[in-house]
N, C-alpha and C positions, 0 to 999 in steps of 0.2 A: 932839413930835407932839401934836396937839390931842385925839385920842381914843385911849386905851390899848387895846391888843389883847392877848389871851392866846392864845398859839400853842403847840401841841405838835408836835414834830418826831419822827417815828418812824424811828429808824435813825441811827447816827453814822458813816455812810460818807462818801465825798466829797460827795455831794449834801446830806446832812443837816448836815454840819459847815459846808459853804459857806453853806447857807441860814441856819444858826444864827449864823454869824459876821457875815453881812450884816445880819441883823435886830438882832443884839446891838449892833452899831456905831450903830444908829439908836435904841437905847433901847427896843425892843419887848420885852415880857415873853415869854420863850421858855423852854420846857423840852424837852430832848432825852432821849429814852428809847432805850437801846441794850441789846439782849438779851445781847451779848457783853461782853468785858472792856475795861478801860481801854487805849487804844492806846499810851499812854506807858509801860505796864508789860508788855504782851504782846509776843509775837514779831511782827516786822515782815513776815514772809513765810511762806507756806505752800509747801513744796517741790513740792507737787502742782499748784499753781496760780500760782506766782509769775512769770508772764510780765511782761516789762518794759512799763510804761505810760509813754507820753510825754505830758506836759502841754504842749500847743501851742495856737496859735490861739484857739479857743473857750474852752478851759480857762484860758489865759493872761489873756484878758479878764476872766474871773470872778475870778482871783487878784488882778488889779489892782483890781477893783471892791471886794473885801473887804479890801484892804490887806495881802495875804499874800505878794506877789511877792518882797519882800526876804528873808523867811524861806525861801521856796523856793530862792532863790539860795544861801543859806547852808547849807541842809540837804539839798538834793537834787543829783543829778548834772546838769550842764548838758547840754542836748540840742543837737547841732550838725547832725544830718541823718541820712541813710540811706546805707549802702554796699551796693551790689548785686554779687553774684558773677557774673562773666562766664564762659562755658564755656571750658575745662572745669576744674572743681576736682578735686583729688585729696586724698589724705590727707597731703599735704605742705602747707606754707604756701601760701596763694593767691598767684598771680602777677598776676592781673588783677581789679580791682574798678572799679566806676563809682560815684563819689560824688555824691550829690544833697544839696547843702548846704541847711540850713534857715536862711532869712534872718532869722527873728524870734527872740524870746526864748522859750526852752522848757526843760523839765526832764524827767528820767526817774526812775523808781523803781517800787517795788512798791505795791500798794494800801495796805499797811500803812505804808510810808514816807510816802505822801501824806496819809493820815489823821493820822499823828503831827504833821506840819507844821501841818495845819489845826487840830487840837486844841490844840497849843501856842499858836497865835496866838489862838484863842478864849479860852484861859485867861488870856492877857495882857490882852486888851481887854474881856473879859466884865464885866458889871456885876452888881449885886445882883439884877437881873431875869433873869439867865442861870443856868440850872441844867442839869446834865448827870448823868443817872443811868445807871449800867452795871448789867448783870445784871438788867434789868427788861424783862418782857414787857408790851407794850401791845396790848390787844385792842380792836378797834373794836366798840362796843355799838350806837351810834346815830349814823349819819353825818349825818342832818338836824339833830340837836341838838348834835353834837360831843362825844359821851360816850365815854370810854375806860375800860376796866377795866385797872388797872395792878397787875401782880404782880411783887414783888421775889423773885428766886430766892435772894438772900442772907438776907433776914430772914423769908422765907416769909409775908410779909404781902401784902394786896391791898386796893384801894379803887377807887372810881369817881371820875372827875373830868371836868368839862365845860370845853371850850375854844371860843374863837371860831373857830379854824381848826385843822385837823389836817393836817399835811404828811407824806404817806407817802413815806419814803425808804428802804424796807427791801429794796431790791434786786430781782433778777430773779425770785426766788421769793416775792415780796411777799405776806405774810399779809393786809395791808390791802387789796390788790387782790382777793384771793380772797374776803374778807368782803364787799366791795362787791358782788360777783356774787350773793351770797346776800341782801343787804339791799335792793338796788336793782334792780327788775325791768327798768329801762331801761338798766342798765349791763351791757355784755357785753365779752368778750375773744375775739379771734380769734388763732389761733396758726399758725406756720409753722416748719418745721424743714428746713434744708438738708442735715442729716445730718453736718455737719462735726464732727470730734472732734480732740482733741489730747492729747499727753503731753509732760511737761516733762523736759528733759535738763539736769542740772547740769554745767557745764563747770568744770574745775579745773586744767588744765595748758596751758602755752605761752600764757598769757593776756596776756603782754607784747606779743604780736602784735596784740591787739585794743585798740581805743580805746573806753573806756566812754561817751564822749560821742556815739557813733553806734549806730544799730541796724543789724544786718547781715541783709540779706534774701538767703538762699541760693537759694531756688527756690520755685515755686508747685506744679509737678508734677515727678515723680509724688508727691512729698510736700512740703508747704509747710513752710518752716523759717525762723524769725526769731530771731536771737540778740541779747540786750541785757543790760545791767547794772542791778542795783539796789543799794541801800545794803548794805554789809557790817556786821560787828560794830562797826566804828569809823567808820561813816558813809560819805559819798560818796568819801572817799579810800581806802577799803578795799572795793571793789565785789565783789559776788557776780555770777556770770554764769550765765544760763539760756538754753536754746534751746527754743522752743515748736515742736514738730513737729505739723503738722496733717494729718489724714487725711479722706477722703471717707466715713468710716464708722468704727465702733468697731474698735479694734485691740488685740490682746494678744499677749504673748510667753510661750512656755513655759519659756524659759531665757535666761540672759545671752548664750549663744552664738547663739541665734536672733536676739536683738536686735542683736548685733554684726554678724551677717551681713546683716540688714536695712539697717543704716546703711552698710555697705560698698557695697551695691547702690544706695542712694538718696542718701545724704549722706556720702560717704567722708571729707570734710574734718573732720566732727565727731569722728571717731575720734582726730584729732590733739589735740583740746581736751578730750576726756572720758576719764578714766582708767578702767581695768577696773571699779573700785569704783562709779563713777558710771554706767557702762553696766548694771551689775547692778541698781542702784537704778531706772534707767530701765525695765528689763525687768519690774520688779515694781509699777510705778505704775499706778494706775487711769487709764483713758482717759476724759477728761471731755468731755461734749457742749458744743460751742461754736457750733452752727449754729441755735440756737433764737431765734425772734423772736416778739413779741406786739404786737398793736395793740388798745388799749382804745377802746371806742366814745366815750369822753370821758375827759379827764385830770382831771375834776372830778365829784364826786358829793356832794350835801349840802354840808357844811362841809369836805370832804376834797379835797385837791389831791395828785396823784401826780407825783413828780419822778424823774428819772433812770431807772434800770432798773425801778423799781416801776411806772412808767407806760409806758415804751417801751423794753424790752430789745431789743438787736440783736446779731447776730454780731460778734465783735471785729474791728475794723479800725483800732484806735487811737483811737476816739472815744467809747467808753462813759463813761469818767470825765470827759472834756472836755465832753461833752454834759450829763452829770449836773450838773457845776459851773455850766455856763451856764444850765441850766434853773432852778437855784436863784437865780442872779443876776437872771434875768428875772422870777421871782416876786417878789423883793424890789423890783424897779423897779415892778412892777404894784401892789404894796401901797402903795408911796410915792405913786404917782400917785393911787390911790383915796383915800388919806388927805388929800392936798392939796385934794380937793374937799369935805372937811368933813362926811362922812356919819357916822352912828352905826355902831357895830361891825358889825351885820348887813349894812348897806348897803355898808360898806367891803369886807367879805369878798366879797360878791356882785359888786361892781364889779371888784375885783382879780382874781377868778376869770374874769370875762368878758375882761378885758385879757389874762390869761395864756393862755387858750384861743386867742384871736385871734393872739397872737404865737408861741406855742410849738408848737401842734399841727402847723402846716405844716412847721416845722423838724424835728420828730420824724419825721414821715412821710417827708421827703426823706432824712434820715439812714438810715432803714430801707431805702429803695430803694437807696442807695449800698452799704450793707452786704450786701444780698442779691445784689449782682453778684459777690461773692467766694464762688462756689459751687465747692467743691473736687471735686464729682462730675462737673462738666462738662469735657470735653476742651478746649473753647475758652477756658476761663477764663484760663489763663496768657497766651495770645495777646492776648486782650482787654485784660488789665491792662497788658501790656508795650507794646502799641500806644498805649493811652491815656496811659501815662507818657511815651513818646517824643514824642508830639504835644502834650503839656501839657494834656490835658483830663481826666486821671484824677480820678474822683470821690473816691477814697481819698486822693490827694495834695492835691487842692484843699480837701478838708474840713479839712485842717490849717491853712489860711490864715485869719488873723485878719480879713482884709478881705472875705472871702466868707462869706455865710450858707450853711447846708446846702442851702437851696433853690437858691441860685445855683450851688453846686458840682454839684448833681444836674442842673439845667437845662443847664449847660455840657456835661456828659457826654452827656446825651440828644441835644442838638443836634448834637454832633460825630458821634455814631453814626448819626443820620439822614442826615447829609451823606455819610458814608463808604459808605453802602449804594448810592450812585450813582457810586462811583469804582472804579478797578481793585482797590482793597484791600477791596472789600466782602465777599470770602470770609472775612475775618478776623472779621466782625461776625456774631454769632448772630442768629437770628430772620429 
């Protein structure tokens, strides 16, 4: 590279590690700051949040871009597709399922599983210009000048440092995004909340009836339920199973008996796979909000660029991590393009940011629209999703495809819905 750049990445999640890996392979001077612990040493899953994440399409492109696909093959569970429950399921083994095979290369795991793979790859390819600091808080002091206040929770020390670019990858509750709202009068954030919530149910019996290479979609209403596997203590050959149960509002249980009765009424099959001990845990878990979405007036402010959930958090439809990884890939490509044009650091950063806004903003907006169609409070949501899946225009399914952009997946969905309003099936389409 003709002109060296000094880049700070805030957050060592999927977006931050993918970004760091991409830039490190090209010799860019990068420093990653993570307020949590080392992924290679900490637990790979949080039982309250460890829903299965599939890396497909957009995430797979990013994994290829940073050279991590081989390690994903070795250290994650291979993803083969979806299995849908067909009416009616009981608390006995299911008799009827419909399989939707995934034709491409993909993997599943928890967020911790994915971060471990990316960090291990970064450790292998990283150069002397690559640094990763854990237990470090990075506070944005000046976006225009690229100044951070860095505080180590280990050594209790702090100092300020200036960077050519700051990449905010600190998740849906991004402190960088919040600080930009205070520092930049032109930067604003709009919010939306579908009201969706979920509770995790750990499954621990009759698991030989389930294939860890598939996600099991039990239903959308009255309660959404998706079951999948993540790495266990001994890796992908020893999977742990979780079911994410989604609600159209917050839900709690006063006892294990109440939780069991609820499952009998809504998802009786899960009683076959969850022992009484797991149902007791389920009844005591917090119900987490999963319907929140935000849109920033810009993904860029001063020298700061926002990636993944820091810039465009959406309700979970299997694309949060995929989009985060792809946004990191796009930023790397935009920086490479800007550097090829031979500008000085300030000009490189400005040009790369312009390229990034042009390419990624429409993609983030389209993904948000797709995610907002999964509104558990609407009675028509299940019919809408089933019809879209049956006719092949599902935004959720098409967003997994490597050959389609999020904009193309959203446009296909909207085009079909407009057509169906003029056919005998129009009663299935809301609006």
